[in-house]
GUDREN-474027 format. One record per residue (C-alpha): z, x, y. Coordinates in pm, whole numbers, padded with zeros to 5 digits, always signed. Example, Ala and Ser with C-alpha at 12.3 -4.5 7.8 and 13.67 -1.06 7.14 Angstrom:
BEGIN
+00780+01230-00450;+00714+01367-00106;
END
This chain:
BEGIN
-00007-00002+00004;-00108+00160+00337;+00140+00224+00623;+00041-00007+00927;-00038+00142+01252;+00273+00142+01454;+00398+00225+01808;+00738+00441+01871;+00886+00358+02223;+00960+00655+02430;+01263+00510+02614;+01062+00330+02880;+00899-00004+02865;+00800-00224+02582;+00770-00033+02256;+00565-00304+02097;+00282-00316+02311;+00008-00497+02099;-00304-00491+02336;-00461-00286+02614;-00620-00433+02926;-00813-00247+03201;-01127-00059+03234;-01227+00313+03234;-01378+00464+03568;-01730+00390+03443;-01660+00021+03416;-01627-00007+03033;-01343-00173+02879;-01060+00046+02723;-01098+00022+02335;-00767-00035+02192;-00873+00092+01842;-00917+00452+01987;-00526+00427+02090;-00413+00328+01742;-00290+00547+01472;-00485+00535+01165;-00343+00338+00881;-00247+00582+00596;-00375+00443+00251;-00143+00389-00030;-00307+00680-00241;-00238+00929+00024;-00008+01224-00099;+00246+01360+00145;+00268+01723+00127;+00606+01845+00241;+00496+02188+00302;+00248+02067+00559;+00492+01801+00700;+00758+02085+00758;+00513+02288+00952;+00461+01975+01186;+00819+01893+01208;+00945+02279+01252;+00710+02294+01545;+00897+02038+01747;+00980+02286+02001;+00640+02438+02015;+00412+02304+02312;+00098+02336+02104;+00010+02221+01756;-00352+02280+01638;-00478+02123+01304;-00820+02261+01243;-01048+02213+00946;-01383+02085+00824;-01479+01698+00776;-01274+01527+00503;-01000+01800+00519;-00732+01530+00546;-00642+01656+00913;-00618+01290+01071;-00424+01129+00774;-00182+01431+00765;-00085+01379+01138;-00083+01001+01127;+00159+01004+00827;+00372+01238+01002;+00368+01028+01322;+00439+00722+01144;+00699+00826+00875;+00875+01122+01042;+00924+00953+01385;+00900+01238+01616;+01024+01052+01928;+00797+00927+02215;+00426+00986+02128;+00066+00863+02223;-00242+00874+02002;-00602+00911+02120;-00902+00937+01906;-01153+01128+02124;-01517+01014+02164;-01803+01218+02316;-01821+01026+02642;-01470+01162+02692;-01650+01490+02811;-01648+01314+03152;-01297+01405+03283;-01225+01075+03446;-01302+00894+03139;-01091+01132+02929;-00780+01106+03158;-00806+00733+03182;-00781+00695+02821;-00492+00951+02804;-00295+00748+03059;-00381+00421+02856;-00270+00589+02534;+00065+00668+02693;+00118+00312+02803;-00017+00175+02496;+00257+00348+02284;+00549+00258+02524;+00571+00556+02746;+00606+00385+03073;+00418+00604+03332;+00529+00534+03691;+00263+00380+03920;+00267+00682+04161;+00060+00888+03903;-00240+00662+03970;-00575+00662+03760;-00889+00844+03789;-01130+00670+04030;-01468+00836+03902;-01570+00907+03543;-01711+01259+03621;-01398+01409+03777;-01027+01358+03823;-00813+01440+04117;-00605+01753+04074;-00319+01578+04232;-00321+01317+03953;-00280+01592+03692;-00011+01760+03908;+00173+01437+03916;+00140+01363+03557;+00266+01711+03471;+00573+01694+03698;+00662+01363+03569;+00669+01494+03222;+00844+01800+03293;+01134+01581+03458;+01164+01356+03155;+01489+01375+02943;+01262+01379+02620;+00960+01534+02507;+00653+01308+02448;+00402+01397+02177;+00025+01349+02257;-00211+01354+01960;-00572+01409+02039;-00777+01337+01740;-01127+01467+01690;-01103+01674+02001;-01422+01874+01867;-01610+01585+02025;-01535+01730+02380;-01526+02076+02280;-01802+02170+02509;-01632+02042+02809;-01459+02351+02990;-01356+02102+03261;-01147+01889+03026;-01012+02180+02854;-00889+02342+03154;-00725+02037+03279;-00541+01989+02944;-00419+02338+02963;-00287+02287+03328;-00092+01983+03225;+00030+02144+02926;+00152+02446+03102;+00331+02260+03385;+00461+01988+03170;+00730+02239+03042;+00939+02086+02765;+00820+01725+02836;+00506+01762+02642;+00397+01863+02291;+00021+01848+02230;-00128+01800+01896;-00505+01867+01870;-00694+01758+01555;-01031+01915+01555;-01312+02069+01328;-01357+02354+01597;-01114+02564+01815;-01065+02402+02179;-01126+02588+02465;-00772+02686+02520;-00606+03023+02562;-00469+03002+02186;-00406+03381+02195;-00139+03333+02436;+00041+03050+02259;+00016+03266+01922;+00141+03582+02116;+00443+03390+02254;+00504+03230+01905;+00453+02875+02069;+00144+02778+01839;+00165+02569+01508;-00150+02665+01352;-00266+02441+01046;-00590+02559+00907;-00838+02481+00642;-00672+02704+00389;-00336+02515+00452;-00523+02182+00419;-00661+02267+00084;-00491+02091-00207;-00307+02299-00463;-00343+02225-00827;-00003+02019-00835;-00118+01838-00524;-00452+01749-00692;-00269+01598-00997;-00054+01382-00785;-00352+01248-00580;-00547+01168-00884;-00245+01005-01042;-00210+00789-00724;-00562+00671-00834;-00425+00545-01168;-00580+00851-01349;-00313+01095-01513;-00478+01436-01542;-00394+01730-01752;-00272+02070-01573;-00577+02256-01674;-00823+01977-01559;-00633+01950-01246;-00671+02323-01196;-01050+02322-01288;-01116+02014-01033;-00915+02192-00758;-01123+02524-00802;-01459+02334-00807;-01367+02134-00490;-01179+02420-00343;-00902+02192-00266;-01111+01974-00029;-00940+01650+00040;-01231+01396+00074;-01408+01565-00237;-01095+01508-00443;-01069+01150-00332;-01421+01049-00372;-01421+01216-00743;-01094+01013-00807;-01260+00679-00691;-01580+00764-00900;-01372+00859-01214;-01195+00506-01197;-01523+00374-01316;-01587+00623-01595;-01521+00576-01964;-01355+00906-01980;-01199+00991-01654;-01082+01333-01732;-01416+01440-01874;-01581+01303-01566;-01355+01495-01324;-01412+01830-01539;-01789+01801-01549;-01905+01546-01282;-02261+01611-01126;-02188+01712-00772;-02555+01645-00676;-02558+01291-00772;-02230+01157-00650;-02036+00985-00371;-01926+01355-00288;-02306+01463-00238;-02370+01136-00022;-02058+01226+00199;-02155+01591+00239;-02519+01525+00312;-02448+01242+00544;-02161+01392+00741;-02240+01743+00753;-02601+01814+00656;-02753+01562+00850;-02568+01613+01149;-02740+01920+01215;-03098+01993+01345;-03390+02035+01104;-03404+02412+01128;-03019+02433+01058;-03062+02205+00757;-03337+02434+00632;-03129+02740+00660;-02843+02581+00473;-03067+02455+00201;-03253+02787+00149;-02910+02992+00164;-02750+02766-00083;-02891+02982-00362;-02675+03256-00255;-02302+03327-00321;-02287+03505+00004;-02537+03537+00283;-02617+03769+00566;-02802+03695+00873;-03099+03934+00792;-03094+03774+00434;-03088+03436+00561;-03401+03538+00818;-03586+03667+00507;-03551+03344+00329;-03632+03120+00631;-03903+03331+00778;-03718+03289+01119;-03519+03513+01310;-03233+03296+01438;-02997+03307+01141;-02714+03484+01316;-02649+03212+01604;-02697+02938+01363;-02438+03080+01106;-02177+03154+01386;-02229+02796+01510;-02182+02658+01166;-01864+02864+01120;-01733+02775+01458;-01778+02391+01389;-01608+02425+01038;-01944+02295+00884;-01830+02443+00536;-01949+02779+00627;-01689+03057+00651;-01701+03443+00748;-01605+03674+00467;-01630+03998+00679;-01903+04249+00805;-02135+03965+00919;-02134+03808+00583;-02083+03428+00520;-02035+03194+00225;-02085+02829+00177;-01824+02611+00032;-01900+02611-00348;-01919+02241-00394;-02144+02205-00069;-02363+02476-00201;-02402+02325-00523;-02504+01993-00372;-02726+02171-00143;-02930+02324-00437;-02971+01973-00595;-03107+01853-00266;-03329+02172-00226;-03501+02104-00548;-03569+01734-00449;-03687+01836-00102;-03903+02140-00203;-03982+02141-00570;-04065+02488-00720;-03929+02689-00403;-03612+02801-00570;-03755+03076-00797;-03955+03207-00492;-03626+03223-00281;-03443+03414-00574;-03730+03655-00584;-03715+03711-00211;-03338+03732-00236;-03359+03988-00519;-03599+04218-00336;-03385+04203+00001;-03066+04276-00178;-03214+04548-00367;-03328+04729-00056;-02981+04668+00090;-02836+04861-00207;-02676+04564-00351;-02786+04603-00716;-02582+04369-00896;-02650+04066-00671;-03020+04162-00678;-03023+04167-01067;-02877+03808-01082;-03140+03665-00838;-03431+03859-01017;-03285+03693-01344;-03260+03347-01174;-03629+03388-01050;-03739+03474-01418;-03866+03818-01303;-03723+04030-01580;-03963+04319-01537;-03842+04350-01187;-03469+04321-01298;-03514+04575-01567;-03701+04826-01343;-03425+04785-01082;-03163+04883-01319;-03350+05169-01448;-03482+05308-01116;-03139+05294-00979;-03000+05501-01278;-02757+05215-01341;-02808+05178-01734;-02450+05308-01739;-02321+04997-01558;-02448+04793-01874;-02242+05030-02104;-01908+05066-01924;-01700+04924-01609;-01614+04609-01470;-01975+04478-01464;-02067+04576-01822;-01987+04237-01983;-02147+04046-01707;-02464+04256-01714;-02473+04223-02090;-02464+03844-02070;-02723+03850-01793;-02977+04074-01988;-02907+03860-02300;-03133+03590-02146;-03415+03828-02088;-03745+03669-02194;-03920+03821-02523;-04252+03872-02336;-04109+04110-02078;-04269+04436-02157;-04272+04788-02054;-04031+05080-02095;-03792+04937-01851;-03715+04614-02058;-03726+04809-02376;-03469+05054-02246;-03239+04782-02146;-03272+04613-02486;-03185+04948-02645;-02883+05010-02431;-02756+04659-02522;-02819+04705-02920;-02652+05053-02894;-02353+04910-02687;-02315+04667-02976;-02361+04935-03235;-02676+04805-03391;-02836+05164-03445;-03154+05029-03613;-03260+04797-03335;-03143+05032-03055;-03366+05314-03212;-03662+05074-03251;-03673+04971-02876;-03608+05339-02771;-03915+05440-02977;-04116+05174-02811;-04002+05274-02473;-04069+05636-02552;-04441+05537-02650;-04490+05405-02286;-04298+05665-02087;-04465+05712-01742;-04607+06039-01644;-04624+06213-01315;-04360+06374-01089;-04241+06068-00895;-03862+05978-00877;-03908+05637-01054;-04075+05823-01357;-03802+06079-01366;-03565+05800-01355;-03707+05641-01659;-03716+05968-01863;-03338+06028-01768;-03244+05687-01884;-03417+05719-02197;-03278+06071-02270;-02928+05934-02189;-02967+05654-02444;-03100+05895-02697;-02767+06085-02663;-02578+05762-02725;-02801+05688-03014;-02738+06010-03178;-02359+05965-03130;-02363+05623-03304;-02567+05792-03565;-02337+06094-03622;-02590+06369-03528;-02491+06642-03289;-02840+06795-03326;-03015+06506-03184;-02739+06445-02920;-02789+06803-02804;-03173+06780-02782;-03142+06456-02594;-02892+06639-02360;-03139+06902-02284;-03408+06651-02205;-03174+06459-01972;-03094+06790-01784;-03461+06836-01729;-03492+06488-01594;-03201+06530-01362;-03364+06844-01196;-03665+06623-01108;-03436+06373-00912;-03277+06406-00568;-02913+06488-00577;-02821+06188-00369;-02981+05962-00617;-02762+06110-00904;-02467+06078-00700;-02490+05713-00663;-02460+05670-01050;-02206+05915-01151;-02110+05720-01457;-02448+05795-01605;-02368+06171-01628;-02017+06103-01738;-02122+05864-02023;-02381+06125-02135;-02113+06404-02161;-01871+06190-02336;-02131+06075-02594;-02256+06422-02643;-01887+06559-02688;-01817+06290-02927;-02119+06368-03131;-02027+06734-03137;-01667+06647-03236;-01795+06432-03535;-01984+06741-03633;-01694+06963-03618;-01828+07165-03318;-01505+07166-03170;-01553+07460-02907;-01867+07288-02778;-01708+06955-02803;-01401+07069-02588;-01622+07223-02329;-01846+06908-02296;-01559+06657-02299;-01378+06878-02033;-01696+06848-01822;-01686+06461-01856;-01308+06460-01744;-01405+06693-01458;-01693+06465-01340;-01678+06220-01056;-01330+06073-01031;-01439+05729-00915;-01355+05396-01079;-01712+05389-01248;-01626+05700-01442;-01276+05594-01547;-01364+05477-01895;-01555+05788-01960;-01256+06008-01859;-01041+05790-02056;-01244+05834-02369;-01305+06205-02314;-00935+06267-02267;-00860+06079-02600;-01105+06285-02772;-00962+06624-02617;-00617+06488-02762;-00775+06454-03102;-00918+06805-03104;-00559+06955-03003;-00405+06745-03288;-00668+06864-03548;-00598+07223-03435;-00226+07184-03481;-00112+07179-03121;+00106+06871-03088;+00230+06953-02732;-00132+06976-02579;-00244+06688-02784;+00056+06467-02646;-00028+06572-02285;-00396+06488-02323;-00301+06154-02489;-00069+06053-02209;-00336+06145-01949;-00600+05921-02124;-00338+05645-02107;-00255+05702-01744;-00631+05711-01661;-00674+05364-01837;-00369+05218-01649;-00457+05352-01311;-00805+05210-01351;-00681+04870-01460;-00881+04907-01803;-00769+04619-02027;-00569+04723-02331;-00827+04564-02565;-01098+04771-02407;-00947+05114-02453;-01048+05346-02712;-00714+05355-02892;-00759+05731-02956;-00471+05841-02738;-00242+05587-02906;-00357+05734-03248;-00275+06101-03151;+00070+05984-03028;+00115+05811-03361;+00002+06114-03561;+00238+06349-03367;+00516+06093-03419;+00455+06078-03798;+00451+06464-03813;+00810+06433-03647;+00919+06165-03871;+00967+05935-03597;+00814+05630-03773;+00935+05348-03526;+00730+05466-03242;+00459+05577-03476;+00426+05212-03589;+00414+05079-03221;+00133+05308-03133;-00053+05202-03462;-00015+04830-03375;-00147+04898-03012;-00464+05085-03154;-00521+04788-03405;-00530+04556-03099;-00826+04728-02942;-01188+04656-02995;-01249+05024-03100;-01057+04973-03415;-01361+04775-03560;-01643+04968-03395;-01556+05327-03354;-01566+05513-03693;-01334+05789-03585;-01071+05540-03477;-01125+05320-03791;-01082+05616-04016;-00802+05769-03837;-00613+05447-03824;-00642+05398-04188;-00532+05746-04255;-00230+05731-04046;-00128+05379-04194;-00141+05553-04530;+00072+05837-04416;+00336+05588-04277;+00349+05411-04614;+00379+05739-04793;+00673+05823-04562;+00818+05487-04635;+00795+05541-05013;+00530+05294-05084;+00260+05530-05238;+00045+05249-05405;+00009+05065-05082;-00090+05410-04921;-00379+05442-05169;-00481+05088-05095;-00474+05144-04714;-00736+05425-04781;-00973+05206-04966;-01205+05086-04665;-01256+05480-04565;-01357+05603-04885;-01714+05615-04747;-01752+05684-04372;-02070+05479-04250;-02276+05754-04068;-02608+05904-04098;-02457+06234-04114;-02110+06319-04283;-01813+06473-04075;-01658+06764-04243;-01331+06739-04071;-01310+06347-04129;-01379+06408-04502;-01101+06657-04505;-00862+06418-04317;-00949+06150-04597;-00902+06398-04884;-00568+06517-04768;-00425+06175-04709;-00571+06055-05048;-00420+06363-05222;-00074+06309-05026;-00065+05946-05166;-00136+06060-05547;+00124+06320-05511;+00371+06063-05365;+00280+05844-05676;+00363+06110-05922;-00019+06185-06016;-00085+06566-05944;-00395+06547-06146;-00553+06254-05931;-00451+06471-05614;-00628+06773-05759;-00946+06587-05846;-00975+06477-05478;-01041+06828-05361;-01269+06914-05682;-01490+06599-05560;-01454+06704-05187;-01393+07063-05127;-01190+07137-04817;-01338+07278-04494;-01012+07362-04292;-00682+07560-04351;-00474+07232-04362;-00677+07082-04622;-00685+07399-04817;-00285+07397-04785;-00309+07015-04913;-00518+07137-05224;-00266+07435-05295;+00030+07181-05276;-00170+06957-05533;-00246+07247-05762;+00110+07378-05771;+00234+07014-05853;-00032+07009-06132;+00120+07342-06268;-00157+07563-06139;+00040+07788-05891;-00191+08092-05964;-00492+07890-05842;-00301+07770-05569;-00221+08123-05433;-00587+08230-05470;-00726+07977-05249;-00445+08038-04988;-00527+08407-05000;-00903+08327-04940;-00792+08155-04594;-00922+08353-04315;-00694+08486-04046;-00504+08232-03823;-00728+08289-03517;-00733+07950-03324;-00496+07783-03564;-00205+07599-03401;+00187+07584-03523;+00133+07254-03716;-00120+07408-03960;+00064+07737-03991;+00385+07530-04114;+00175+07364-04362;+00007+07682-04493;+00336+07871-04489;+00518+07582-04691;+00237+07581-04934;+00252+07951-05000;+00611+07938-05031;+00599+07644-05284;+00338+07837-05484;+00523+08150-05500;+00849+07968-05576;+00674+07788-05867;+00553+08144-06017;+00922+08266-06005;+00934+08465-05685;+01206+08295-05495;+01268+08599-05269;+00911+08582-05134;+00966+08186-05104;+01289+08252-04910;+01102+08487-04678;+00829+08260-04605;+01070+07959-04528;+01222+08106-04213;+00893+08140-04055;+00796+07798-04144;+01110+07671-03980;+01063+07873-03659;+00728+07762-03624;+00819+07391-03676;+01135+07385-03473;+01006+07383-03122;+00769+07076-03208;+01046+06902-03428;+00801+06887-03709;+00985+06729-04006;+00724+06558-04200;+00578+06883-04370;+00913+06953-04511;+00992+06594-04604;+00664+06594-04816;+00749+06945-04957;+00932+06846-05250;+01288+06928-05412;+01229+07293-05423;+01286+07335-05048;+01606+07138-05067;+01728+07384-05328;+01609+07680-05128;+01808+07550-04818;+02115+07488-05025;+02091+07843-05152;+02066+07960-04776;+02366+07784-04601;+02328+08011-04280;+01947+07893-04263;+02049+07541-04305;+02311+07546-04047;+02031+07722-03803;+01814+07438-03861;+02044+07148-03852;+01771+06948-03675;+01587+06929-04006;+01850+06960-04278;+02012+06622-04200;+01679+06444-04228;+01624+06612-04576;+01944+06500-04696;+01944+06196-04909;+02140+05918-04741;+02427+05783-04941;+02440+05442-05062;+02651+05205-04834;+02995+05172-04991;+03178+04859-05083;+03336+04716-04777;+03711+04714-04799;+03898+04572-04511;+04177+04827-04563;+03932+05122-04528;+03694+04986-04283;+03885+04795-04045;+03790+04524-03820;+03413+04470-03758;+03241+04696-03505;+03056+04620-03197;+02690+04642-03291;+02520+04986-03186;+02217+04981-02958;+01884+05105-03098;+01921+05444-02887;+02288+05461-02988;+02171+05447-03360;+01901+05700-03283;+02158+05948-03145;+02402+05853-03439;+02153+05971-03702;+02086+06296-03530;+02465+06340-03491;+02470+06333-03883;+02228+06589-03911;+02468+06832-03721;+02224+06854-03421;+02396+06983-03093;+02371+06757-02796;+02087+06957-02634;+01888+06936-02960;+01943+06561-02948;+01830+06527-02604;+01512+06735-02665;+01439+06540-02997;+01465+06189-02818;+01332+06295-02502;+01646+06216-02305;+01862+06411-02048;+02172+06574-02169;+02371+06350-01972;+02214+06047-02115;+02302+06171-02462;+02656+06224-02371;+02677+05865-02230;+02551+05726-02567;+02794+05952-02755;+03084+05779-02568;+02955+05450-02648;+02921+05531-03021;+03282+05679-03021;+03419+05373-02846;+03238+05127-03074;+03342+05317-03409;+03692+05370-03280;+03641+05749-03329;+03747+06034-03098;+03518+06325-03276;+03183+06383-03394;+03300+06416-03763;+03519+06108-03763;+03225+05897-03601;+02972+06008-03880;+03240+05925-04143;+03313+05583-03995;+02952+05524-03962;+02880+05589-04333;+03182+05367-04439;+02997+05086-04241;+02673+05154-04398;+02507+05263-04066;+02384+05600-04214;
END
């Protein structure tokens, strides 16, 4: 039910005046309807946030409610006036004839009287329509200034006299000299010719703009509900986004949905171009402008944003700049977005596009083609490609991508997915090297090697000759894609050949052209380094990947740096250097986080390396966390290195947990690595993990057979074979293969530990315990700085025996010996010995307690857990308190009684 128009008295005269008599200076009767507060419909939604702005501005002299047609400006103020009773007020709906000052002020005076504000006769009335005596304005201002209470004057649709500087100056004069006696509320589509900057600077302006007037999702739901149409939160969000919260659009949609069979589906998917919304916008906005302006709006509706020069290209005229400025000034659903660019309200643009097709059939593709060419010349490639696709000009789109050396944007970065979807629609009849290179890039990005190679070969058959920049760009793009294809196929030779071809093509291009697409070089280096890594060419891979990391540091190369750092971390790990591996892995993660790369789109390699290092340290909980993160990435399914290493580390985790059968099952999917060319070190990693699982399962013959079928290539793999042969009773053969190992050279401490332990185990098995005892301290000394426990945990019972025979050695390496000692079974709980229930330990306190039981010092615990010494001391105090202990030994004994160790 609507709220009726009302009059609130100002303390003088009749507060229930129902009619107005008199005439304006031009002899026309005063129209009472213009002095009446509009009726607020029952479906109106009062928005407290806006009402509060109006109410809180009670002491401000000026309030401006400014927005486009249908934004809800008038109803907002009308509801506030009628419901919130701000005191004495007057309402005037302005008409174009009010541009004559005499007519305007005559209506203002009648508005005061209409709403019960009794003006003294001494103020007088304008005598002529075109002017008003300055003394009348002075008398009105003086009288308002002397009043006890403030009068609120609402001027609705003030934009109708926006061009009258005389009226604006006179309004400003009265407002300034009325003091606290007048509050002016202006409702307008445009900014009035008042010195608004002065009021803003003085904090005396309540400014409600289009963004404020736009409905929010919950307000949309309330409005639709007022029309008897309950709406889900998701549907309300979608409707709000599509209409951009435009009040009239929402109401018109709700009214139309009342007649629909499925209102919610209608509101989510209504055809804007054929609706009451379209009728409103076409009638109220489009047709209110001259034909030239209408034409500009229709033609620029194909754009997400427009520039005056681009609009001129589409219209064939040169007047776009003043037209767009005027549209923005008059709130005609055109808004500036900076640097001379503008955008149309999305729903308005949608309706205009439908109207364009009706008024100018067949023109839209031509407009898209013109826009694509202009945007390309302006260096706005992404936008140009979209319009070329909409024009159906796929040869132009593909050529632009290749000529701008932007094929890398299809393979990496924020635009990759969008470009992939865009070029998925490329017509099959699009021919030439550029379309085939784009097709090849898409297939290789999706790891379809056969189709990718097929398109590459077809493109190579048609490569352009000559020394032009465009020809060199095509050759460079082709070479870069061949590097990617070689990486996917696992061929370092093909990758290196293609990289040399790419370098030759680069020399034929200007430096500035290459600098605009740094991702192309970074991607090529990463792909080349990855192919070299797969082939086991570690030195070359390290140099290439380091060059990728050192390339341009912009956002477009972030993924390449992230991947290259992860690969470098893997090389460090494979060479037995856990510290360097961790540093590169954490740098790779930091690169991804700083660039905002989603977790699912990361390579997972850095987390794999951190998991591998944690497993070597017997830190299984963090290792499992890293592996879970890897499994959530897309690389786990498409990158052979990640997939294989993930399976290997899962198997190693299961061996560490005592489930050898499951460890063997976990290696099943990687028994055969899908690649055109095998990788020696990947084969070694699979063989080592398989052998370790067989040994843990008590089957040394199967462990030996693994290496008979797959001879080892690296020192760590040789050490694993030696362990298997010792377990199978062939210690002599184990020693022989260890003796054949070359000098350590580039070997890191982890590999040294495995080799030393394998040799110690072999000589011990052959009865030379003295030699074994001499090797063991060397292995412990190499392992201690890196806390490498896993090699010792997998060494077997002979190691525990040696340590028991060397108690001094055991005490020196308490960081390890506690982990080697079998944990006693939890004793039966007896109240007389155990005492009352203890307060649970935190996860970190449990970690400290376990290392306490291993006789590790406070400093060693701190280093092992990557904590400060003071933090460890704090955890120790908490453990002592919770276990009611005062010393280390007492705390450990109490913990064992409680089954905590």
